Structure formats: structure tokens, C-alpha cells
C-alpha positions in Angstrom: 0.5 -9.6 -4.2 2.6 -6.7 -4.3 2.1 -3.2 -5.7 4.7 -0.5 -5.8 3.6 3.0 -5.5 6.3 5.4 -6.7 5.5 8.9 -4.8 7.4 11.7 -5.1 10.9 10.4 -2.9 9.9 7.1 -1.4 7.8 4.2 -2.8 5.1 2.7 -0.6 3.6 -0.9 -1.3 -0.1 -1.7 -1.7 -0.5 -5.6 -0.2 -3.6 -7.1 -1.6 -5.4 -10.2 -0.4 -8.3 -11.0 1.9 -7.9 -7.8 3.6 -5.8 -4.8 2.1 -2.9 -3.2 3.5 -0.6 0.0 2.5 2.8 -0.1 3.8 4.3 3.1 4.4 2.9 6.3 3.6 5.4 8.5 1.8 5.5 12.2 2.9 3.2 14.4 4.0 3.1 16.2 -0.1 2.3 12.9 -1.3 -1.4 12.6 -0.3 -2.9 13.6 -3.7 -0.4 11.0 -5.6 -1.0 8.2 -3.0 -4.8 8.7 -3.6 -4.5 8.6 -7.5 -2.0 5.7 -7.4 -4.7 3.6 -5.1 -7.5 4.8 -7.5 -5.4 3.6 -10.4 -5.4 0.0 -9.0 -8.7 0.2 -8.0 -8.9 0.8 -4.5 -9.5 3.7 -2.0 -7.8 5.0 1.3 -11.7 3.5 3.0 -10.0 0.2 1.9 -7.4 0.2 3.6 -6.9 -2.4 6.8 -3.7 -0.7 8.2 -0.6 1.4 7.3 1.8 -0.6 8.3 5.0 1.5 8.3 8.6 -0.1 8.2 10.2 2.8 10.2 9.0 6.2 11.3 10.3 9.2 9.4 8.8 11.6 7.4 9.3 10.1 4.0 7.8 6.8 5.1 5.1 8.5 7.6 3.7 11.1 6.4 0.0 10.6 5.1 -0.4 8.8 8.3 -1.7 11.4 10.9 -4.5 12.1 8.1 -5.4 8.5 6.9 -5.5 7.8 10.8 -7.5 10.9 11.8 -10.1 11.0 8.4 -10.7 7.7 7.7 -9.5 5.9 11.1 -7.1 3.7 8.8 -5.4 1.4 11.8 -1.6 2.8 12.1 1.0 0.1 13.4 5.1 0.3 14.1 7.6 -1.0 16.0 7.6 0.3 19.7 11.2 1.5 19.1 10.0 4.1 16.8 7.0 5.0 18.3 9.4 8.2 19.3 9.5 9.5 16.1 6.1 9.5 14.9 4.8 10.6 18.1 6.8 14.1 17.7 6.4 14.3 14.0 10.3 14.0 13.7 13.1 12.2 11.9 14.9 11.9 15.2 19.0 10.8 14.5 19.8 11.1 11.0 23.6 9.6 10.6 24.6 10.6 7.0 26.8 7.7 5.1 28.9 9.7 2.9 28.9 13.1 0.9 25.5 12.1 -0.5 24.1 11.9 3.0 25.7 15.3 3.9 24.1 17.1 1.2 20.8 15.8 1.0 20.2 16.1 5.0 19.0 19.3 5.0 16.1 19.0 2.2 15.2 16.1 3.9 14.8 16.3 7.9 11.4 17.7 7.8 8.7 17.7 10.6 5.6 15.7 9.8 1.9 15.1 11.3 2.7 13.6 14.3 -0.2 10.4 15.1 -0.3 8.1 17.8 0.1 4.3 16.6 -2.7 2.1 17.0 -0.5 -1.1 17.5 3.0 -1.1 18.7 4.7 -4.1 17.7 6.8 -4.9 21.0 6.5 -8.8 20.2 6.2 -9.3 16.5 3.9 -12.1 16.6 1.6 -9.8 17.7 1.7 -9.0 14.0 -0.4 -12.2 12.6 -3.1 -10.9 14.5 -3.7 -8.1 11.9 -4.1 -10.9 9.1 -1.7 -9.6 7.2 -0.5 -12.4 4.4 2.7 -12.6 5.7 5.0 -11.8 9.0 7.7 -9.2 10.2 11.2 -9.4 11.1 12.9 -6.7 13.4 15.9 -5.0 10.9 17.2 -2.2 13.2 20.2 0.0 11.8 18.6 2.7 10.2 16.5 3.3 12.6 16.1 1.2 16.4 13.0 0.1 15.2 12.8 -0.4 11.5 11.0 -3.7 10.5 10.7 -6.0 7.2 8.0 -7.7 6.0 7.9 -11.1 4.4 5.1 -11.5 2.1 5.5 -15.6 0.1 9.2 -15.3 -1.4 9.0 -11.2 -1.4 10.2 -8.9 1.0 9.8 -5.0 2.0 12.9 -3.8 3.6 12.6 -0.1 4.0 15.3 1.3 4.7 17.5 -1.2 5.4 19.1 -0.8 1.7 17.8 1.2 -1.0 18.0 0.5 -4.8 20.8 1.4 -6.5 20.9 4.6 -9.1 21.6 2.1 -11.8 20.2 -1.2 -10.5 21.5 -3.1 -7.8 21.2 -2.7 -4.1 23.0 0.5 -2.1 23.5 1.4 1.6 20.6 4.6 2.2 21.9 8.0 2.5 21.5 7.5 6.6 22.5 4.8 8.6 22.1 4.8 12.5 24.0 1.5 13.2 25.8 0.3 10.0 26.9 -2.8 12.4 23.6 -3.5 13.0 22.2 -2.7 9.2 24.6 -5.2 8.3 23.6 -7.8 10.8 19.7 -7.0 9.9 20.8 -7.9 6.1 22.3 -11.2 6.8 18.7 -11.7 8.4 16.9 -10.7 5.4 18.7 -13.4 3.2 18.2 -16.1 5.3 14.5 -15.2 4.4 15.7 -16.9 1.0 13.5 -14.5 -0.6 14.1 -13.9 -3.9 13.1 -10.7 -4.6 13.7 -7.3 -1.8 11.2 -4.4 -2.6 12.8 -1.2 -0.8 11.9 2.2 0.5 13.6 3.8 -2.6 14.3 3.2 -6.4 13.9 -0.3 -7.8 13.8 -4.2 -6.4 16.9 -6.1 -6.3 17.7 -9.7 -6.0 19.1 -11.2 -2.7 23.1 -11.7 -5.0 22.8 -7.7 -5.5 22.1 -7.2 -1.6 24.8 -9.3 -0.6 27.3 -7.4 -2.1 26.7 -4.9 0.3 28.1 -7.5 3.0 31.7 -7.6 3.7 32.9 -11.2 2.0 33.3 -13.5 5.7 29.1 -12.2 6.5 27.8 -12.6 3.1 29.4 -16.5 3.1 27.3 -16.7 6.4 24.6 -15.9 5.1 
């Protein structure tokens, strides 16, 4: 079961099952809000088997060092983004459009660094966690971005965001647009019914496909 946890500027997700997982941990300032939202669902930080990161930016990994230090919560990230969380820095943020340029000075903040418990190199390693799904590599926002397939849904991190008035949109920052579009094709090929982004509301495959050039959408 996927539960969306709406934080100050991003979404985290609680995945319930035989083991319970947190997907992304929000910004550093979200600690108390994250704790309250988990308690509302009947969980505490001690109940988490691991925190899995869709990528290594401050608004998705800001509470992870504290979780690891205070509760021993294992932290998981793709090895290509280890450099970001180990430094507590976002690295390259390439704005896509005017809003990205305006927002960058406010969003590019350092965060508490940590050394991940598991660096995913071969994504088949993911099965060792007992997570009720699997991971796919979906770079473009960052080199180490991953998406998590759970049943007929996918948690996509910042491969795309929910639209301000519904639907799907590109994130404000896109490191590699070609890679993002290839990742979207990969997501569409999962045949998932619903996609949960790192920002704003979920969207459907039809809404996600509108971000692609026509040929790519047809191929997907």
C-alpha cells in the first residue's frame, strides 16, 4: 500500500507491507512534519525497514542523515548519486525554463551528508531489501535517479512532476532532457496505471506520455 506524505516542498511515500519503507525523506526542515505524518498513519521512525531515495537532492534526502544516526535506519540510493548525499550538496541543477531560473537560488541548499548503507550498482540488489516491488534506472534529473514499481503504480521521483493544475510536467530542473525522455519511455513500458511524483499530485500514463515527442509516445 502506497501512502503519500505531503511535506513542505516535496512528497515522501510510506510503503506498507511485511516490511515498511520510506521513499525519500524530504528537506532537513521537514523532520517534525514527517514524524507527525507517519504517526498519523500509525507508524514511527523505528518502524521503517529503510529509506529509499529516488535521487540525491536536498528536498528528497534532507532527513536521511538524522534517520540513520538516531534510529540506525538503512539508507539506499543509486551509486551515481552517492557523491551528492556524501557531500550534502545538490550538484548540478540545470533550470528548464524561466521558473527554474527564478527558483534555483531558493532551492539549492546544502543538507546533512550521509554515507548510504546500500549503493545500488546492479539494480537486482534491490530484491535483497524485501521491498514489495522493484527499481528501474531512470536518469535525466540526476544521473542516479531511480523509479520504484509497486504493483500497478510507479514512484517516479523527479523524472516528472505533477502539473500545477493537474496532469504531468517536466521538473523545474533537467540535467539531461534526452535521458529524461528515454526514462519516461521506460516508465510507460511498465504499463502502470498511476505514477506518483516527488512533487504535486499523481498522474496517469496518458498524461505522462504528453511530455514526449509524438514518435516516442507511439513507440512507448
